[in-house]
C-alpha positions in Angstrom: 63.0 -184.5 -0.3 63.3 -182.3 -3.5 60.3 -180.4 -4.8 58.9 -181.2 -8.3 58.9 -177.2 -9.1 60.8 -174.1 -8.2 59.6 -172.0 -5.3 60.4 -168.2 -5.1 59.2 -166.3 -2.0 57.5 -163.2 -3.0 57.7 -161.4 0.3 59.2 -162.3 3.6 55.6 -163.7 5.2 53.1 -164.1 2.3 53.1 -165.4 -1.2 55.5 -167.5 -3.4 56.1 -167.8 -7.4 55.8 -171.1 -8.7 57.6 -172.2 -11.9 58.0 -175.6 -13.8 54.3 -176.8 -13.4 52.3 -176.9 -16.7 48.6 -176.1 -15.6 47.5 -177.0 -19.1 48.2 -180.6 -18.6 46.8 -183.1 -16.1 48.5 -182.9 -12.6 49.3 -185.9 -10.9 48.5 -186.8 -7.3 51.9 -186.4 -6.2 52.5 -183.0 -7.9 49.1 -181.7 -6.6 50.2 -182.8 -2.9 53.4 -180.7 -3.5 51.3 -177.6 -4.7 48.8 -178.0 -1.7 51.6 -178.1 0.8 53.3 -174.8 -0.7 49.8 -173.3 -0.8 49.4 -174.1 3.0 52.8 -172.6 3.8 52.8 -169.5 1.5 48.9 -168.9 1.2 49.2 -167.2 -2.2 50.7 -169.0 -5.2 51.7 -167.0 -8.3 52.0 -169.1 -11.7 53.7 -167.6 -14.8 51.4 -166.8 -17.6 49.6 -169.9 -19.1 46.9 -170.3 -21.7 44.1 -172.1 -19.6 40.6 -172.6 -21.1 37.6 -172.2 -18.8 37.2 -175.9 -18.6 40.7 -176.3 -17.5 40.4 -173.7 -14.7 37.5 -175.5 -13.4 39.2 -178.8 -13.4 42.2 -177.4 -11.7 39.9 -175.7 -9.1 38.0 -178.9 -8.4 41.3 -180.5 -7.1 41.2 -178.3 -4.0 37.5 -179.6 -3.4 33.9 -178.9 -4.1 33.6 -175.7 -6.2 31.3 -172.9 -5.1 28.8 -171.2 -7.5 28.5 -167.4 -6.9 25.0 -166.2 -6.2 25.3 -163.4 -8.6 24.6 -165.2 -11.6 25.1 -162.2 -13.9 28.8 -162.6 -13.3 29.0 -166.4 -14.6 31.1 -167.2 -17.4 29.3 -168.5 -20.4 28.8 -172.4 -19.8 30.8 -172.3 -16.6 28.7 -170.9 -13.6 31.8 -171.9 -11.3 33.7 -169.0 -12.9 33.1 -165.3 -11.9 34.0 -163.3 -14.8 34.9 -159.4 -14.2 35.5 -157.2 -17.3 35.4 -153.4 -18.1 35.0 -154.2 -21.9 31.7 -153.1 -23.4 29.9 -155.3 -26.1 32.3 -154.0 -28.9 35.3 -155.3 -26.8 36.1 -151.5 -26.0 37.1 -150.3 -22.4 34.1 -149.0 -20.9 35.6 -146.9 -18.3 33.5 -148.4 -15.8 34.8 -150.8 -13.0 33.2 -154.1 -13.3 32.7 -154.6 -9.4 33.5 -151.9 -7.0 33.0 -154.3 -4.2 36.3 -155.9 -5.0 37.9 -152.6 -4.1 37.8 -153.1 -0.3 39.5 -155.7 2.1 37.3 -158.6 1.9 37.3 -162.3 2.7 36.0 -164.1 -0.4 32.7 -166.0 0.1 32.5 -165.3 3.9 29.0 -164.6 3.3 28.2 -168.2 2.8 27.4 -170.8 5.4 30.1 -173.2 4.1 33.1 -171.1 3.2 35.7 -171.7 0.8 39.4 -172.3 1.5 41.0 -170.8 -1.8 40.2 -168.5 -4.6 42.0 -168.9 -8.0 42.2 -165.7 -10.1 43.1 -165.9 -13.9 43.9 -162.8 -15.9 42.5 -163.1 -19.5 43.6 -159.5 -20.3 45.9 -157.4 -18.2 46.6 -153.7 -18.2 50.1 -152.4 -18.5 49.9 -151.0 -15.1 47.5 -151.1 -12.2 44.9 -153.7 -11.6 46.9 -155.5 -8.9 44.8 -157.8 -6.5 46.0 -157.2 -2.9 46.5 -160.2 -0.3 46.5 -159.7 3.4 48.1 -162.5 5.7 45.5 -163.0 8.4 47.6 -165.5 10.7 49.7 -162.7 11.8 46.6 -160.4 11.9 45.4 -162.5 15.0 49.2 -163.2 16.2 50.0 -159.5 16.5 47.1 -158.9 19.0 48.1 -158.4 22.5 46.5 -160.7 25.1 43.7 -158.3 26.3 42.5 -158.1 22.5 42.7 -161.9 22.2 40.7 -162.4 25.1 38.1 -159.8 24.0 37.5 -161.4 20.7 37.9 -165.1 21.7 34.3 -166.0 21.7 32.6 -163.5 19.3 31.0 -164.1 16.3 30.4 -161.7 13.3 27.5 -161.7 10.9 28.7 -161.6 7.2 26.2 -160.2 4.7 26.8 -159.9 0.8 24.0 -157.5 0.7 25.4 -155.2 3.2 28.6 -155.0 1.7 27.5 -154.2 -1.8 25.1 -151.4 -0.8 27.3 -149.6 1.7 30.1 -149.2 -0.5 28.6 -148.2 -3.9 25.1 -149.3 -4.3 25.7 -150.5 -7.9 24.4 -153.6 -9.1 22.7 -154.8 -5.8 21.5 -158.2 -5.1 18.1 -159.3 -6.6 15.4 -160.2 -4.2 15.9 -164.1 -5.3 19.6 -163.5 -4.5 19.1 -162.1 -1.2 16.7 -165.0 -0.3 19.3 -167.5 -1.5 22.0 -166.1 0.7 20.8 -164.7 3.7 23.2 -163.4 6.4 25.4 -166.0 8.2 27.5 -165.7 11.4 31.1 -167.1 11.8 33.7 -167.0 14.7 35.8 -163.8 14.5 38.7 -165.8 15.4 39.0 -169.3 13.3 41.5 -172.1 13.4 42.7 -173.6 10.2 41.9 -177.3 10.4 45.1 -178.2 8.6 47.7 -175.9 9.9 46.2 -175.5 13.2 47.0 -171.7 13.2 44.3 -169.2 14.3 43.4 -166.3 12.2 41.0 -163.4 12.1 38.0 -163.9 10.1 36.5 -160.6 9.0 36.6 -158.3 6.0 34.0 -156.0 4.3 31.4 -158.6 4.4 31.3 -158.6 8.2 28.3 -156.4 9.2 27.8 -156.7 13.1 28.7 -158.7 16.2 26.4 -161.3 17.7 24.8 -160.1 21.1 26.6 -156.7 20.8 25.0 -153.2 20.1 25.1 -152.7 16.4 27.3 -149.5 16.4 29.6 -150.8 18.9 29.9 -154.0 16.8 30.5 -151.9 13.7 33.2 -150.2 15.5 35.0 -153.2 16.7 35.0 -154.8 13.0 36.2 -151.7 11.5 39.2 -151.4 14.2 40.1 -155.0 13.5 39.8 -154.7 9.9 42.1 -151.7 10.1 44.7 -153.5 12.5 44.8 -156.6 10.1 46.4 -154.7 7.2 50.1 -154.1 7.8 52.5 -153.3 5.0 55.0 -156.0 6.0 52.0 -158.7 5.7 50.7 -157.9 2.5 51.4 -158.8 -1.0 50.0 -157.2 -4.2 
């Protein structure tokens, strides 16, 4: 069956460029189904520049499922709390020289600190620099599959506690959670190894929000998380 759009792999293992899809228009069920299958296969989809209003971004995101609203409401886009807006421009529209959110500089799994985690993140660039500013992606299926049998047996039943307050404070300490935000999003635990409900493939589920391992001494768990996070990032399995 022919595809309703063109697909160009971006790397041997991760990512695909999609052309021939106008995201400014309503998308049929058939077209979205094809896009979703491409998403499951390639994990990262890159669309060419398109002028999408905030409302259109929200509408497209809603095709994937219920949208999550970030607890840090100081980053919400005006009128659209589903959008998390980062900018280094000051009130006069000039570059401030300050990174808008240093927590994004470390490898992390978006929203892993929530009890119900999301399946996808959509990134839309409004103003892009001439160089730099890339978002890096890591293929976590192969991060698990590359582990040897003793490693897989060791982590098979482990659960890690993910904590947004921990990850924000340990890296930079800027713009910490308020007390109300901490109460709204307390630490939660997830399996270290998760199975995707549609592809059936296992992956590592860690990143910078993972603080410690349930039932393991804190320092030992921290060392295990750091080692697995390091093993997960491999040049041949990342895209930027």
